[in-house]
C-alpha positions in Angstrom: 0.0 0.0 0.0 3.0 2.3 0.0 2.4 3.3 -3.6 -1.1 4.7 -2.7 0.3 6.6 0.3 3.1 8.0 -1.8 0.8 9.3 -4.6 -1.9 10.7 -2.2 0.7 12.3 0.1 2.9 13.6 -2.7 0.0 15.4 -4.2 -0.9 17.0 -0.9 2.7 18.1 -0.2 3.1 19.5 -3.7 -0.2 21.4 -3.4 0.7 22.9 0.0 4.0 24.2 -1.4 2.2 25.7 -4.4 -0.4 27.4 -2.3 2.2 28.9 0.0 4.2 30.2 -3.0 1.1 31.8 -4.7 0.1 33.4 -1.4 3.6 35.1 -1.2 3.9 35.9 -4.8 1.0 37.7 -6.6 2.6 37.4 -10.0 0.1 36.0 -12.6 2.7 33.6 -14.0 3.1 32.0 -10.6 -0.6 31.4 -10.2 -0.7 29.9 -13.7 2.0 27.4 -12.8 0.2 26.5 -9.6 -3.0 25.8 -11.4 -1.1 23.5 -13.8 0.4 21.5 -11.0 -2.9 21.1 -9.4 -4.2 19.2 -12.4 -1.8 16.4 -11.6 -3.5 15.7 -8.2 -5.5 12.5 -7.7 -9.2 13.6 -7.6 -10.9 10.2 -7.1 -10.2 6.8 -5.7 -12.3 3.9 -7.1 -12.4 0.3 -5.9 -13.7 -2.3 -8.3 -14.4 -6.1 -8.1 -15.6 -8.0 -11.2 -18.5 -10.4 -10.4 -19.5 -13.6 -12.1 -22.4 -12.9 -14.4 -24.5 -16.1 -13.9 -27.9 -15.1 -12.5 -26.8 -11.6 -11.7 -29.7 -10.2 -13.9 -32.2 -11.7 -11.4 -33.6 -9.6 -8.7 -33.2 -12.4 -6.1 -29.5 -12.7 -6.8 -29.0 -8.9 -6.4 -31.0 -9.0 -3.1 -28.7 -11.8 -1.9 -25.6 -9.8 -2.8 -26.9 -6.7 -0.9 -27.7 -8.8 2.1 -24.3 -10.3 2.1 -22.7 -6.9 1.7 -24.8 -5.3 4.5 -23.8 -8.1 6.9 -20.1 -7.7 6.0 -20.2 -3.9 6.7 -21.9 -4.5 10.1 -19.3 -7.2 11.0 -16.4 -4.8 10.0 -18.0 -1.8 11.8 -18.1 0.3 8.6 -21.3 2.4 8.4 -23.3 1.6 5.4 -26.3 3.8 4.5 -28.5 1.6 2.3 -30.7 3.2 -0.4 -33.7 1.0 -0.3 -35.7 3.0 -2.9 -32.9 3.4 -5.5 -33.9 2.9 -9.2 -31.8 0.9 -11.7 -30.5 3.0 -14.6 -30.0 1.6 -18.1 -27.5 2.8 -20.6 -25.7 1.7 -23.8 -21.9 1.5 -23.6 -19.6 1.3 -26.6 -16.0 2.2 -27.6 -14.3 3.7 -30.6 -10.8 2.8 -32.0 -8.9 2.4 -35.2 -8.8 -1.0 -37.0 -5.4 -1.6 -35.5 -6.6 -0.6 -32.0 -4.0 2.2 -31.9 -5.8 4.0 -29.0 -5.8 0.9 -26.9 -2.1 0.2 -27.6 -1.3 3.6 -26.3 -3.3 3.2 -23.1 -6.2 5.4 -24.5 -9.9 4.6 -24.3 -12.6 6.5 -26.2 -16.0 5.6 -24.6 -19.6 6.6 -25.1 -22.5 6.1 -22.7 -26.0 6.6 -23.9 -28.6 6.9 -21.2 -31.9 5.0 -21.7 -35.2 6.2 -20.4 -37.1 2.9 -20.1 -36.6 1.4 -23.6 -35.7 4.7 -25.3 -32.2 6.1 -25.9 -31.8 9.7 -24.7 -30.9 12.5 -27.2 -27.8 13.3 -25.1 -24.9 11.1 -24.2 -21.7 11.0 -22.2 -18.3 11.1 -24.1 -15.1 10.2 -22.3 -11.5 10.1 -23.4 -9.1 8.6 -20.8 -5.5 7.6 -20.6 -5.4 4.6 -18.3 -2.0 3.0 -17.3 -0.1 1.2 -14.6 1.5 4.4 -13.1 0.5 7.9 -12.3 3.2 9.2 -14.6 2.0 7.1 -17.6 -1.6 8.2 -17.1 -0.4 11.8 -17.6 1.3 11.0 -20.9 -1.7 12.4 -22.8 -3.9 15.4 -22.1 -7.4 14.2 -22.8 -9.1 17.6 -22.7 -11.0 18.4 -25.9 -11.5 21.5 -28.0 -15.2 22.0 -27.4 -17.8 24.4 -26.1 -19.4 21.6 -24.1 -18.8 21.5 -20.4 -16.0 19.1 -19.5 -15.0 17.5 -16.2 -11.4 16.5 -15.6 -10.8 13.5 -13.3 -7.5 11.9 -12.4 -8.4 8.6 -10.8 -6.6 6.0 -8.7 -8.3 2.7 -9.5 -7.9 -0.1 -7.0 -8.5 -3.6 -8.4 -8.2 -7.1 -7.2 -4.6 -8.3 -7.3 -3.2 -11.7 -8.4 -4.8 -13.3 -5.4 -8.1 -12.7 -3.6 -7.5 -10.3 -0.8 -4.7 -8.4 -2.6 -4.7 -5.2 -4.7 -3.1 -3.6 -7.7 -3.3 0.0 -8.9 -4.0 1.6 -12.3 -4.5 5.3 -13.0 -6.8 7.0 -15.4 -6.6 10.6 -16.6 -10.2 11.4 -17.8 -11.9 14.2 -19.7 -15.7 13.6 -19.5 -18.3 15.5 -21.4 -21.5 14.7 -19.5 -24.0 16.0 -22.1 -23.3 15.8 -25.8 -25.8 15.3 -28.6 -26.0 11.6 -29.4 -26.3 12.5 -33.1 -22.8 14.1 -32.9 -21.3 10.7 -32.1 -20.5 8.8 -35.2 -17.8 6.9 -37.0 -15.1 9.1 -38.5 -11.5 9.3 -39.4 -8.6 9.8 -37.0 -8.0 13.4 -38.2 -11.4 14.6 -37.1 -11.1 12.8 -33.7 -7.6 14.3 -33.1 -8.9 17.8 -34.0 -11.5 17.3 -31.2 -8.9 15.9 -28.8 -5.8 17.8 -29.9 -3.2 15.9 -27.8 -4.0 12.7 -29.9 -2.0 14.3 -32.7 1.1 13.1 -30.8 0.3 9.6 -32.0 1.9 8.6 -35.2 -1.4 7.5 -36.9 -2.5 8.0 -40.5 -5.0 10.9 -40.3 -7.2 9.1 -42.8 -7.3 5.9 -40.7 -10.9 5.1 -39.8 -12.2 5.3 -36.2 -14.9 2.7 -35.8 -17.0 0.9 -33.1 -14.8 -1.6 -31.3 -16.3 -5.0 -32.3 -18.7 -3.5 -34.8 -21.9 -1.5 -34.5 -23.7 -4.4 -32.9 -21.1 -4.6 -30.1 -23.0 -2.1 -27.9 -23.2 -3.2 -24.3 -26.4 -2.8 -22.3 -25.5 -1.8 -18.7 -27.9 -1.9 -15.8 -26.6 -0.1 -12.7 -28.2 -0.1 -9.2 -27.0 2.5 -6.6 -26.7 0.7 -3.3 -25.8 3.4 -0.8 -22.9 5.1 0.9 -20.0 3.9 3.0 -18.3 5.9 5.7 -14.6 5.5 6.2 -14.1 8.8 8.0 -15.7 12.2 8.6 -14.5 13.4 5.2 -14.2 10.2 3.4 -17.6 8.8 2.3 -17.9 6.6 -0.7 -20.9 5.8 -2.9 -21.3 2.2 -4.0 -23.2 0.4 -6.7 -23.5 -2.9 -8.5 -23.7 -3.1 -12.3 -24.1 -5.8 -14.9 -23.1 -5.7 -18.6 -25.2 -7.6 -21.1 -25.0 -8.2 -24.8 -28.8 -8.1 -24.6 -31.5 -8.6 -22.0 -30.9 -12.1 -20.5 -27.4 -12.4 -21.9 -25.0 -11.1 -19.1 -21.3 -10.8 -19.7 -19.9 -9.6 -16.4 -21.0 -7.8 -13.2 -19.1 -5.3 -11.1 -19.3 -4.0 -7.6 -17.6 -0.6 -7.1 -17.3 2.1 -4.5 -15.6 5.4 -5.0 -14.9 8.8 -3.3 -13.6 12.2 -4.1 -10.1 13.2 -2.9 -9.8 16.8 -2.0 -8.1 19.2 0.3 -10.5 18.2 3.1 -9.4 14.5 3.1 -6.2 14.2 1.1 -4.1 13.7 4.3 -6.6 11.5 6.1 -4.4 8.4 5.9 -6.4 6.6 8.5 -9.6 6.8 6.4 -7.7 5.9 3.2 -6.1 2.9 4.9 -9.5 1.9 6.3 -10.9 1.9 2.7 -8.0 -0.2 1.5 -8.4 -2.8 4.3 -12.2 -2.9 3.7 -11.6 -3.7 0.0 -9.2 -6.5 0.7 -11.4 -8.1 3.3 -14.5 -7.8 1.1 -12.8 -9.8 -1.6 -12.4 -12.7 0.8 -16.1 -12.5 1.7 -17.1 -12.4 -2.0 -14.7 -15.1 -3.1 -17.4 -17.2 -4.7 -18.8 -14.2 -6.5 -15.5 -12.9 -8.1 -14.9 -13.1 -11.8 -11.3 -13.4 -12.9 -10.2 -10.4 -15.0 -9.1 -6.8 -14.7 -11.8 -4.4 -16.1 -15.0 -4.5 -18.0 -13.3 -2.6 -20.9 -10.7 -5.4 -21.1 -13.5 -7.9 -21.8 -14.8 -5.8 -24.7 -11.4 -5.6 -26.3 -10.6 -9.2 -25.3 -7.3 -8.2 -23.9 -6.2 -7.7 -20.2 -5.5 -4.3 -18.8 
């Protein structure tokens, strides 16, 4: 767990130094440099466990999972505020890449999420470009921010996954630019030149501008995702995580994989709360042991779509 402490604490120490400098020096350039450094701070921690898909699309199976999880939280004295009236959301999930999977080979993921209202696809979707890699430094290799008038959220995430054995962890990092609301009609197959004009830092890739950018796995490879918010976990006064359980399906009744996840924001109010961060880490390791019979071998849901580990 030293890696996590190093990344979280390093970000805090750097930020403190920058804040002190900008307070003493009113020069505009100093402030600009400080803002740039701040963009390298971890903003979120996400903990993810893949679940075996068999039967997970049945309400009784989900109820069994929630009951098991609730008992686990009580046994480990972690407050869990269950949402007993939460609604399941549905959305389509799909990815774009070149025929040679150049984005994937450079640790880049271009993902679309289309929200569904009952059976109907919404007119607006979420578009995300992320650089996801095995180290904080590698995740910063590309700037995912687009040239657009749409509102964009920047998220630099530390993702905690199951390690080689149940009860262990490994880390990956993702540098995300997320457009929450973009016209779904604006999302279509195109060439790399038009994509790199929208995401300028992709021009660093040595890819033929005329290379097509297409649906990964073809137009019929859209995933139907059902996601149920479960509630909130309390690891400390300033570290509270929301958790949910999701299932990916080729179509209704054809589950591919499930996932349980919890996540929380990292900010100046909790960045140095090592006790709470360690408590979340310990909780995640112990949870794997309790869910041993539920766990699906693999790294991420995206890796399953590409058919290659992450």
